[in-house]
KEDOPA-552359 format. One record per residue (C-alpha): residue in three letters; x, y, z. Coordinates in pm, 1 decimal, decimal comma. Example, Ala and Ser with C-alpha at 12.3 -4.5 7.8 and 13.67 -1.06 7.14 Angstrom:
<atoms>
type  u  v  w
ALA  1230,0  -450,0  780,0 $
SER  1367,0  -106,0  714,0 $
</atoms>
This chain:
<atoms>
type  u  v  w
MET  7754,3  8452,0  9264,4 $
GLU  7976,8  8239,3  9485,1 $
LEU  8350,3  8247,2  9419,8 $
ILE  8584,7  7967,2  9526,0 $
LEU  8946,4  8064,3  9589,0 $
HIS  9255,0  7886,7  9714,8 $
PRO  9402,6  8116,0  9984,9 $
SER  9708,2  8289,2  9840,2 $
TYR  9989,6  8513,0  9963,4 $
PHE  9856,2  8868,0  9920,1 $
ILE  9578,6  8796,5  9668,5 $
ASP  9661,3  8900,9  9311,7 $
VAL  9465,5  9174,7  9134,2 $
VAL  9297,0  8936,2  8888,5 $
SER  9158,7  8722,3  9171,8 $
LEU  9063,5  9038,0  9359,5 $
VAL  8853,6  9153,4  9063,7 $
HIS  8662,0  8825,5  9077,9 $
LEU  8625,9  8853,4  9454,5 $
TYR  8497,7  9211,0  9438,1 $
HIS  8207,4  9108,6  9216,7 $
CYS  8104,2  8791,9  9402,1 $
ASN  7834,6  8769,1  9668,8 $
GLN  8005,7  8507,1  9881,7 $
LEU  8363,4  8382,4  9900,5 $
MET  8437,4  8015,4  9964,4 $
LEU  8797,3  7942,7  10066,3 $
GLU  8920,9  7603,2  9946,4 $
THR  9092,4  7457,5  10254,6 $
HIS  9096,4  7086,2  10169,4 $
ASP  9317,0  7077,2  9861,6 $
ASN  9673,8  6950,8  9829,0 $
TYR  9974,1  7179,8  9820,1 $
VAL  10092,2  7253,0  9465,5 $
LYS  10423,5  7417,3  9371,9 $
GLN  10455,5  7720,1  9140,8 $
THR  10130,3  7874,3  9259,4 $
TYR  10029,9  8187,4  9447,6 $
ARG  10002,3  7977,0  9764,3 $
ASN  10353,2  8078,7  9867,2 $
ARG  10438,3  8364,9  9635,4 $
CYS  10319,8  8700,6  9509,9 $
TYR  10450,8  8947,0  9253,0 $
ILE  10525,4  9316,9  9290,8 $
ALA  10650,7  9586,7  9052,2 $
ALA  11016,1  9650,3  9137,1 $
ALA  11282,3  9869,1  8978,9 $
ASN  11400,3  9583,0  8756,8 $
GLY  11051,5  9465,1  8663,9 $
LYS  10820,2  9198,1  8800,4 $
LEU  10961,9  9057,9  9124,7 $
ALA  10848,3  8736,7  9297,4 $
LEU  10831,4  8727,7  9676,2 $
ASN  10850,0  8362,8  9785,7 $
ILE  10767,4  8223,4  10128,3 $
PRO  10994,2  7931,2  10227,6 $
ILE  10804,8  7627,0  10352,4 $
VAL  10892,6  7323,7  10560,8 $
HIS  10914,7  7046,7  10301,9 $
GLN  10749,9  6715,9  10380,7 $
LYS  10810,8  6372,4  10226,4 $
SER  10855,4  6392,3  9850,8 $
GLY  10642,8  6178,7  9624,6 $
HIS  10334,4  6217,9  9837,7 $
SER  10038,3  6452,2  9814,4 $
VAL  10053,2  6691,4  10107,8 $
PRO  9742,4  6871,3  10237,3 $
TYR  9774,1  7246,7  10189,7 $
ASN  9635,8  7305,9  10539,3 $
SER  9932,9  7115,2  10689,0 $
ILE  10209,2  7317,6  10521,1 $
GLU  10422,4  7508,6  10771,2 $
ILE  10618,8  7825,4  10700,6 $
ASN  10995,2  7785,0  10742,0 $
GLN  11058,8  8036,9  11018,4 $
THR  11433,9  7973,3  11022,0 $
ASP  11473,8  8195,9  10714,9 $
ASP  11442,2  8569,8  10768,9 $
TRP  11209,2  8594,4  10470,8 $
ALA  10965,2  8839,1  10633,0 $
THR  11232,0  9107,0  10678,9 $
GLN  11344,4  9061,7  10319,7 $
HIS  10988,8  9086,4  10189,0 $
LEU  10925,7  9406,7  10383,2 $
LYS  11249,9  9554,6  10247,1 $
SER  11158,5  9457,3  9890,5 $
ILE  10808,8  9601,3  9924,0 $
LYS  10941,8  9927,4  10062,7 $
SER  11207,8  9952,8  9792,8 $
ALA  10944,2  9896,0  9524,5 $
TYR  10666,9  10119,8  9657,6 $
ASN  10831,0  10385,6  9873,5 $
SER  10766,9  10641,3  9598,5 $
SER  10406,5  10531,9  9537,5 $
PRO  10122,5  10765,3  9646,1 $
PHE  9994,3  10554,6  9937,5 $
TYR  10283,0  10340,9  10065,9 $
GLU  10356,6  10562,8  10365,6 $
TYR  9985,5  10576,4  10449,1 $
TYR  9969,3  10195,2  10484,2 $
GLU  10326,9  10125,1  10599,9 $
ALA  10243,8  10097,2  10971,2 $
ASP  9956,0  9859,9  10895,0 $
LEU  10189,6  9644,4  10687,1 $
HIS  10445,9  9617,5  10966,7 $
ASP  10171,6  9535,0  11217,5 $
LEU  10059,3  9253,2  10988,4 $
PHE  10410,4  9106,0  10969,5 $
SER  10461,0  9131,4  11345,7 $
ASP  10253,7  8818,0  11402,5 $
ILE  10295,7  8544,6  11140,2 $
PRO  10107,8  8217,7  11199,9 $
LYS  10279,5  7878,9  11186,1 $
LEU  10073,8  7747,6  10894,7 $
LEU  10095,7  7893,8  10544,6 $
ILE  9720,2  7875,4  10487,2 $
ASP  9651,6  8071,5  10807,3 $
TRP  9898,1  8341,4  10703,5 $
ASN  9744,6  8366,4  10357,7 $
ILE  9394,7  8401,8  10499,6 $
LYS  9527,2  8669,0  10734,7 $
THR  9681,3  8866,6  10446,4 $
LEU  9354,1  8833,5  10253,5 $
LYS  9141,6  8972,0  10536,3 $
TRP  9398,1  9248,9  10594,9 $
THR  9383,7  9349,8  10228,3 $
LEU  9004,3  9347,7  10215,0 $
HIS  8985,8  9553,7  10534,9 $
LEU  9215,9  9825,5  10400,6 $
LEU  9030,2  9832,6  10068,4 $
HIS  8695,2  9852,9  10252,4 $
ILE  8566,2  9537,7  10080,2 $
THR  8312,8  9345,4  10287,9 $
LYS  8228,2  8990,5  10182,8 $
SER  8077,4  8683,7  10340,1 $
ILE  8370,6  8440,9  10375,0 $
ILE  8332,0  8071,7  10455,3 $
SER  8567,0  7773,6  10437,5 $
SER  8506,1  7455,2  10241,9 $
GLU  8420,0  7134,4  10426,0 $
GLU  8562,0  6912,7  10151,9 $
TYR  8770,4  6942,2  9836,1 $
LEU  8564,8  7120,3  9568,3 $
ASP  8793,7  7089,5  9261,3 $
ASP  8678,3  7416,0  9104,2 $
ILE  8829,2  7488,3  8760,7 $
ARG  8834,3  7867,2  8793,9 $
ALA  8988,5  7844,2  9140,2 $
ARG  9268,6  7627,2  9001,4 $
GLN  9325,9  7873,4  8716,7 $
LEU  9340,3  8173,3  8949,3 $
ILE  9590,3  8018,2  9192,0 $
THR  9836,0  7914,4  8918,3 $
ALA  10136,3  8146,5  8902,1 $
LYS  10334,1  7985,6  8618,8 $
GLN  10109,2  8105,6  8335,3 $
ASN  9963,3  8434,8  8219,6 $
PRO  9662,1  8560,4  8421,9 $
ILE  9322,6  8438,1  8295,6 $
LEU  9224,5  8796,5  8214,9 $
SER  9399,8  9126,2  8148,2 $
THR  9281,2  9408,0  8370,8 $
ASP  9267,3  9771,6  8266,7 $
SER  9587,4  9962,1  8329,7 $
TYR  9635,8  10204,7  8616,1 $
ILE  9939,6  10413,0  8708,4 $
GLN  10213,3  10190,5  8854,1 $
VAL  10557,7  10269,0  8987,9 $
PHE  10827,7  10220,9  8721,8 $
GLN  10557,7  10206,6  8452,2 $
GLU  10757,3  10437,1  8223,3 $
LYS  11040,6  10184,7  8238,5 $
HIS  10854,5  9853,1  8213,0 $
GLY  10504,2  9937,9  8090,6 $
PHE  10193,0  9819,2  8272,9 $
LEU  10242,4  9488,0  8454,7 $
ASN  9935,4  9267,0  8475,6 $
GLY  9867,8  9005,9  8743,1 $
LEU  10052,8  9164,8  9034,2 $
SER  9967,6  9138,3  9401,1 $
ALA  9685,1  9351,7  9540,5 $
LEU  9961,7  9535,7  9726,6 $
ASP  10034,0  9705,0  9395,2 $
LEU  9675,2  9826,0  9371,0 $
LEU  9668,4  9934,5  9734,5 $
PHE  9988,0  10141,6  9725,2 $
ASN  9917,8  10301,1  9387,6 $
LEU  9544,9  10371,8  9410,1 $
GLY  9467,5  10368,2  9782,3 $
PRO  9098,8  10427,1  9864,4 $
SER  9009,6  10467,2  9496,4 $
ALA  9099,4  10101,5  9431,8 $
GLY  8733,4  10014,8  9486,0 $
VAL  8630,7  10231,9  9192,0 $
TYR  8889,0  10058,5  8975,0 $
LEU  8770,2  9711,0  9078,9 $
LYS  8407,4  9803,4  9014,4 $
GLU  8493,9  9905,3  8657,9 $
GLN  8647,2  9563,1  8584,1 $
GLN  8315,3  9377,8  8607,7 $
TYR  8278,8  9345,7  8230,6 $
LEU  8594,6  9130,5  8220,1 $
ILE  8444,3  8847,3  8422,8 $
LYS  8271,0  8568,8  8232,0 $
GLU  8034,4  8343,2  8422,8 $
</atoms>
């Protein structure tokens, strides 16, 4: 099975479930930039509930379709430092945050100019730490895949509800679905692969 995904900021768990069970991953790199998607945001479980981490972008002319692969990150804002602080505040008490903390800071030490390049970098970083090996290729033209568009949309409920696992602040807020894979990484660590494998029955071809 081939899966088509729009590169997102720290892939969400629902998309990661789909990715885990595919044979080949095709990254959609010829679409237009769309607001309110996971292209420039991810969600983590914070003390006050679900928290969005947004990457500021350099806005281009309004009223025109802008290629996603041309969107630049606004480096004038100190967003990276704030994101690292928010992630640490949320997951410092999780079982595996300290184990991956140095890797996370290494990742943020070199942020590419383009948003799509950064998102692909965070994807490969996540897959490496979760020991997930997939064949990854980039599209040569716009593919307009329905499932890919559903998975990248952040303004609606996830297209499937994954099984619960122990999360930080779960006693306070209950299980939060559709978070970033960072949540899975810091809470489950190496056993995340077992969890992802068990979610196969959720995926409908």
